[in-house]
C-alpha positions in Angstrom: 108.8 94.6 79.1 107.7 93.9 75.6 104.7 91.6 75.6 106.2 89.4 72.9 109.3 88.8 74.9 107.2 87.9 78.0 105.3 85.4 75.9 108.5 83.9 74.7 109.7 83.4 78.3 106.4 81.9 79.2 106.5 79.5 76.2 110.1 78.5 77.0 109.2 77.7 80.6 106.1 75.8 79.5 108.4 73.6 77.4 111.3 73.2 79.8 110.0 73.5 83.4 107.6 70.9 84.8 106.8 73.0 87.9 105.8 76.0 85.7 103.6 73.7 83.5 101.9 72.4 86.6 101.2 75.9 87.9 99.8 76.9 84.5 97.6 73.9 84.3 96.2 74.5 87.8 95.7 78.2 87.0 93.8 77.2 83.9 91.6 74.8 85.9 90.8 77.5 88.4 89.9 79.9 85.5 87.6 77.3 83.9 85.8 76.7 87.2 85.4 80.5 87.7 83.9 80.8 84.2 81.4 78.1 85.2 80.5 79.9 88.4 80.1 83.2 86.5 77.8 81.6 84.0 75.3 80.7 86.8 72.4 83.0 87.2 72.6 83.0 91.0 75.4 81.7 93.3 74.6 79.9 96.6 76.6 81.0 99.6 78.9 78.0 99.2 79.5 78.9 95.5 80.2 82.5 96.5 82.8 81.2 99.0 84.3 79.0 96.3 84.5 81.9 93.9 86.4 84.0 96.3 88.7 81.2 97.3 89.4 80.3 93.6 90.2 83.9 92.8 92.7 84.1 95.6 94.3 80.8 94.6 94.4 81.8 90.9 96.1 85.1 91.8 98.7 83.3 94.0 99.5 81.0 91.1 99.8 83.9 88.7 102.2 85.6 91.1 104.3 82.4 91.4 104.5 82.1 87.6 105.5 85.7 87.2 108.2 85.2 89.8 109.5 82.2 87.9 109.5 84.2 84.6 111.4 87.1 86.3 114.0 84.7 87.6 114.4 83.1 84.2 114.6 86.6 82.6 117.3 87.6 85.1 119.3 84.4 84.3 119.1 85.2 80.6 120.4 88.8 81.1 123.3 87.7 83.4 
């Protein structure tokens, strides 16, 4: 799919769907925390576990958001 169209679907869902907005906000929060962890010179064992956990959670949220965009796209085509 054209990237521009995908961005339009995402923008529309951000404006109209509270669940999508919440998923996106949480995803952004995870990304910020991961950036903080990656900026550290050395991670403790606890921080390494947190990094792995956050990456998995972030990916799960991305998958949920992609599924919502696909569902919205299908409704627009139908």
